[in-house]
FIMI-112774 format. One record per residue (C-alpha): residue number from 1; x, y, z; residue in three letters. Coordinates in Angstrom, 1 decimal, always signed. Layout:
N
+-----+--------+--------+--------+-----+
!   i !     px !     py !     pz !  aa !
+-----+--------+--------+--------+-----+
! NUM !      X !      Y !      Z ! ALA !
...
+-----+--------+--------+--------+-----+
END
This chain:
175
+-----+--------+--------+--------+-----+
!   i !     px !     py !     pz !  aa !
+-----+--------+--------+--------+-----+
!   1 !   +7.0 !   +3.9 !  +33.4 ! MET !
!   2 !   +9.5 !   +4.1 !  +30.4 ! PRO !
!   3 !  +10.1 !   +7.2 !  +28.4 ! ASP !
!   4 !  +10.0 !   +6.4 !  +25.0 ! TYR !
!   5 !  +11.7 !   +8.9 !  +23.0 ! ARG !
!   6 !  +10.6 !   +9.4 !  +19.3 ! ARG !
!   7 !  +12.4 !  +11.8 !  +16.8 ! ASN !
!   8 !   +9.7 !  +14.1 !  +15.7 ! ARG !
!   9 !  +10.3 !  +16.2 !  +12.6 ! VAL !
!  10 !   +7.5 !  +18.3 !  +11.5 ! GLU !
!  11 !   +6.6 !  +17.6 !   +7.9 ! GLY !
!  12 !   +9.1 !  +14.7 !   +8.1 ! GLY !
!  13 !   +9.2 !  +11.4 !   +6.2 ! THR !
!  14 !   +9.0 !   +8.1 !   +8.4 ! TYR !
!  15 !   +9.6 !   +4.5 !   +8.0 ! PHE !
!  16 !   +7.2 !   +2.5 !  +10.5 ! PHE !
!  17 !   +6.8 !   -1.2 !  +11.6 ! THR !
!  18 !   +3.9 !   -2.4 !  +13.4 ! LEU !
!  19 !   +3.1 !   -5.9 !  +14.2 ! ALA !
!  20 !   +0.1 !   -8.0 !  +15.7 ! LEU !
!  21 !   +0.4 !   -9.4 !  +19.3 ! ALA !
!  22 !   +0.0 !  -12.8 !  +17.8 ! ASP !
!  23 !   +3.0 !  -13.2 !  +15.3 ! ARG !
!  24 !   +1.2 !  -16.4 !  +14.1 ! ARG !
!  25 !   -1.9 !  -14.6 !  +13.0 ! SER !
!  26 !   -3.1 !  -13.7 !   +9.5 ! ASP !
!  27 !   -5.4 !  -11.1 !  +10.7 ! LEU !
!  28 !   -4.2 !   -8.2 !   +8.8 ! LEU !
!  29 !   -4.6 !   -9.8 !   +5.2 ! VAL !
!  30 !   -7.9 !  -11.4 !   +6.0 ! THR !
!  31 !   -9.4 !   -8.3 !   +7.5 ! GLU !
!  32 !   -7.6 !   -6.0 !   +5.0 ! VAL !
!  33 !  -10.7 !   -4.2 !   +4.4 ! ALA !
!  34 !  -11.0 !   -3.3 !   +7.9 ! ALA !
!  35 !   -7.5 !   -1.9 !   +8.0 ! LEU !
!  36 !   -8.0 !   +0.1 !   +4.8 ! ARG !
!  37 !  -11.1 !   +1.7 !   +6.4 ! ALA !
!  38 !   -9.1 !   +2.4 !   +9.5 ! ALA !
!  39 !   -6.4 !   +4.1 !   +7.4 ! VAL !
!  40 !   -9.0 !   +6.2 !   +5.4 ! ALA !
!  41 !  -10.5 !   +7.4 !   +8.6 ! ARG !
!  42 !   -7.3 !   +8.5 !  +10.0 ! ALA !
!  43 !   -6.1 !  +10.4 !   +6.8 ! ARG !
!  44 !   -9.5 !  +12.1 !   +6.9 ! ALA !
!  45 !   -9.1 !  +13.5 !  +10.4 ! LEU !
!  46 !   -5.0 !  +13.6 !  +10.3 ! TYR !
!  47 !   -3.9 !  +13.8 !   +6.6 ! PRO !
!  48 !   -0.5 !  +12.4 !   +5.6 ! PHE !
!  49 !   +1.1 !  +11.0 !   +2.3 ! SER !
!  50 !   +1.5 !   +7.2 !   +1.9 ! ILE !
!  51 !   +4.7 !   +6.9 !   +0.1 ! ASP !
!  52 !   +5.0 !   +3.2 !   +0.4 ! ALA !
!  53 !   +3.1 !   +0.4 !   +2.3 ! TRP !
!  54 !   +3.0 !   -3.2 !   +2.6 ! VAL !
!  55 !   +0.7 !   -5.6 !   +4.6 ! VAL !
!  56 !   +1.8 !   -8.9 !   +5.7 ! LEU !
!  57 !   +0.0 !  -11.3 !   +7.6 ! PRO !
!  58 !   +1.0 !  -10.4 !  +11.1 ! GLU !
!  59 !   +3.0 !   -7.0 !  +10.3 ! HIS !
!  60 !   +3.1 !   -4.0 !   +8.2 ! LEU !
!  61 !   +5.6 !   -1.7 !   +7.1 ! HIS !
!  62 !   +4.9 !   +2.0 !   +5.9 ! ALA !
!  63 !   +6.5 !   +5.3 !   +4.8 ! VAL !
!  64 !   +4.7 !   +8.3 !   +5.3 ! TRP !
!  65 !   +5.3 !  +12.0 !   +4.8 ! THR !
!  66 !   +3.5 !  +14.3 !   +7.4 ! LEU !
!  67 !   +2.3 !  +17.8 !   +6.2 ! PRO !
!  68 !   +4.4 !  +20.7 !   +7.0 ! ASP !
!  69 !   +4.1 !  +21.7 !  +10.7 ! GLY !
!  70 !   +2.9 !  +18.4 !  +11.7 ! ASP !
!  71 !   +5.0 !  +15.6 !  +13.5 ! ALA !
!  72 !   +2.2 !  +13.7 !  +15.4 ! ASP !
!  73 !   +2.4 !  +10.2 !  +13.8 ! PHE !
!  74 !   +1.6 !   +8.6 !  +17.1 ! SER !
!  75 !   -2.0 !  +10.0 !  +17.0 ! THR !
!  76 !   -2.4 !   +8.5 !  +13.5 ! ARG !
!  77 !   -1.1 !   +5.2 !  +14.3 ! TRP !
!  78 !   -3.5 !   +5.0 !  +17.6 ! THR !
!  79 !   -6.4 !   +6.0 !  +15.3 ! LEU !
!  80 !   -5.5 !   +3.3 !  +12.8 ! ILE !
!  81 !   -5.0 !   +0.5 !  +15.5 ! LYS !
!  82 !   -8.1 !   +1.3 !  +17.3 ! ARG !
!  83 !  -10.2 !   +1.8 !  +14.0 ! GLY !
!  84 !   -9.0 !   -1.7 !  +13.0 ! PHE !
!  85 !   -9.6 !   -3.2 !  +16.5 ! SER !
!  86 !  -13.0 !   -2.0 !  +16.3 ! ALA !
!  87 !  -13.8 !   -3.4 !  +13.0 ! ARG !
!  88 !  -12.7 !   -7.0 !  +13.7 ! VAL !
!  89 !  -14.6 !   -9.7 !  +15.6 ! ALA !
!  90 !  -13.4 !  -10.3 !  +19.2 ! LYS !
!  91 !  -12.0 !  -13.4 !  +20.4 ! GLY !
!  92 !   -8.2 !  -12.8 !  +20.5 ! GLU !
!  93 !   -6.5 !  -13.9 !  +23.8 ! SER !
!  94 !   -5.6 !  -11.2 !  +26.1 ! ARG !
!  95 !   -3.3 !  -10.8 !  +28.9 ! SER !
!  96 !   -4.5 !  -10.1 !  +32.4 ! ALA !
!  97 !   -2.9 !   -6.7 !  +32.0 ! SER !
!  98 !   -4.7 !   -6.0 !  +28.7 ! ARG !
!  99 !   -8.0 !   -7.1 !  +30.4 ! VAL !
! 100 !   -7.4 !   -5.0 !  +33.5 ! ALA !
! 101 !   -7.0 !   -2.0 !  +31.0 ! LYS !
! 102 !   -9.7 !   -2.7 !  +28.9 ! GLY !
! 103 !   -7.5 !   -3.3 !  +25.9 ! GLU !
! 104 !   -7.9 !   -5.7 !  +23.0 ! ARG !
! 105 !   -5.3 !   -8.1 !  +22.3 ! GLY !
! 106 !   -4.7 !   -7.5 !  +18.5 ! ILE !
! 107 !   -1.5 !   -5.3 !  +18.4 ! TRP !
! 108 !   +1.5 !   -5.0 !  +20.0 ! GLN !
! 109 !   +1.6 !   -1.9 !  +22.3 ! ARG !
! 110 !   +4.4 !   -0.1 !  +20.6 ! ARG !
! 111 !   +5.6 !   +0.7 !  +17.0 ! PHE !
! 112 !   +9.1 !   +1.0 !  +15.5 ! TRP !
! 113 !   +9.8 !   +4.2 !  +13.6 ! GLU !
! 114 !  +12.7 !   +5.6 !  +11.9 ! HIS !
! 115 !  +13.1 !   +9.3 !  +10.5 ! THR !
! 116 !  +14.0 !   +9.2 !   +7.1 ! VAL !
! 117 !  +17.3 !  +11.4 !   +6.6 ! ARG !
! 118 !  +17.9 !  +11.8 !   +2.9 ! ASP !
! 119 !  +17.0 !  +10.7 !   -0.6 ! ALA !
! 120 !  +19.0 !   +7.7 !   -0.4 ! ASP !
! 121 !  +17.6 !   +6.6 !   +2.9 ! ASP !
! 122 !  +14.1 !   +7.1 !   +1.5 ! PHE !
! 123 !  +14.9 !   +4.8 !   -1.5 ! VAL !
! 124 !  +16.3 !   +2.1 !   +0.9 ! ARG !
! 125 !  +13.2 !   +2.1 !   +3.2 ! HIS !
! 126 !  +10.9 !   +2.1 !   +0.2 ! VAL !
! 127 !  +12.7 !   -0.6 !   -1.5 ! ASP !
! 128 !  +12.6 !   -2.5 !   +2.0 ! TYR !
! 129 !   +8.9 !   -2.2 !   +2.2 ! VAL !
! 130 !   +8.3 !   -3.3 !   -1.4 ! HIS !
! 131 !  +10.7 !   -6.4 !   -1.2 ! PHE !
! 132 !   +9.2 !   -7.4 !   +2.3 ! ASN !
! 133 !   +6.9 !  -10.1 !   +0.9 ! PRO !
! 134 !   +9.5 !  -11.5 !   -1.2 ! VAL !
! 135 !  +11.9 !  -11.5 !   +1.8 ! LYS !
! 136 !   +9.5 !  -13.5 !   +3.8 ! HIS !
! 137 !   +8.7 !  -15.9 !   +1.2 ! GLY !
! 138 !   +5.0 !  -15.0 !   +0.2 ! PHE !
! 139 !   +5.6 !  -14.2 !   -3.4 ! VAL !
! 140 !   +8.6 !  -14.5 !   -5.9 ! GLU !
! 141 !   +8.2 !  -11.1 !   -7.0 ! THR !
! 142 !   +6.8 !   -8.0 !   -5.4 ! ALA !
! 143 !   +4.3 !   -7.6 !   -8.1 ! TRP !
! 144 !   +2.5 !  -10.6 !   -7.0 ! ASN !
! 145 !   +1.9 !   -9.5 !   -3.5 ! TRP !
! 146 !   -1.5 !   -7.8 !   -3.5 ! PRO !
! 147 !   -1.3 !   -5.9 !   -0.2 ! PHE !
! 148 !   +1.5 !   -3.4 !   -1.1 ! SER !
! 149 !   +1.9 !   +0.0 !   -2.8 ! SER !
! 150 !   +4.3 !   -1.5 !   -5.3 ! PHE !
! 151 !   +1.9 !   -1.8 !   -8.3 ! ARG !
! 152 !   +1.0 !   +2.0 !   -7.7 ! ARG !
! 153 !   +5.0 !   +2.7 !   -7.6 ! ALA !
! 154 !   +5.2 !   +0.6 !  -10.9 ! VAL !
! 155 !   +2.4 !   +2.7 !  -12.5 ! GLY !
! 156 !   +4.2 !   +5.8 !  -11.6 ! ARG !
! 157 !   +7.4 !   +4.6 !  -13.3 ! GLY !
! 158 !   +9.3 !   +4.2 !   -9.9 ! ASP !
! 159 !  +10.0 !   +0.6 !  -10.6 ! TYR !
! 160 !   +9.8 !   -2.0 !  -13.6 ! PRO !
! 161 !   +7.0 !   -4.6 !  -13.0 ! ALA !
! 162 !   +9.8 !   -7.4 !  -12.4 ! GLY !
! 163 !  +11.9 !   -5.7 !  -10.0 ! TRP !
! 164 !  +13.8 !   -7.8 !   -7.8 ! GLY !
! 165 !  +13.4 !  -10.8 !  -10.0 ! VAL !
! 166 !  +16.8 !  -12.3 !  -11.0 ! GLY !
! 167 !  +18.7 !   -9.5 !   -8.9 ! GLU !
! 168 !  +20.8 !  -10.3 !   -5.8 ! LEU !
! 169 !  +19.1 !   -8.1 !   -3.3 ! VAL !
! 170 !  +21.8 !   -7.2 !   -0.7 ! ASP !
! 171 !  +19.3 !   -6.4 !   +1.8 ! GLY !
! 172 !  +21.0 !   -2.8 !   +2.4 ! ALA !
! 173 !  +17.5 !   -1.4 !   +2.7 ! PHE !
! 174 !  +17.5 !   -0.5 !   +6.3 ! GLY !
! 175 !  +15.0 !   -1.3 !   +9.0 ! GLU !
+-----+--------+--------+--------+-----+
END
């Protein structure tokens, strides 16, 4: 079995990417209420701060900060993935391996994480999260994507509402 090494920093800030097993699916946006409920449940059990989040049809990106003394992001993602899977109707295709292990076929098994190193790295990753629906051609501005923390960030004064419009975004966000 492979040894997946993850950088764990207690109280750290992390950027994550998670994807559905079926990359043609739109399950994350059609069942966004189930995802929100799963996140709320996980946060009630294992608190964390959401610095940025975007949900696209078949994948999501998030930037979280964990509490001091805590580096266990894997348990949180496990709870979110399981909670979401339990809330959506069955019917997805499953490999023989998933059937044998009693797993749903909704999520890719692993996720990608990056430990945010400093303030500039934080800004690049939060910008990446918020620009992602524009990058993928779903909307022309981050403001127009409803499944994102961008509007909350605008409300805090972190961005102007028209951020990214008419600007050349060089993609130096980091993923």
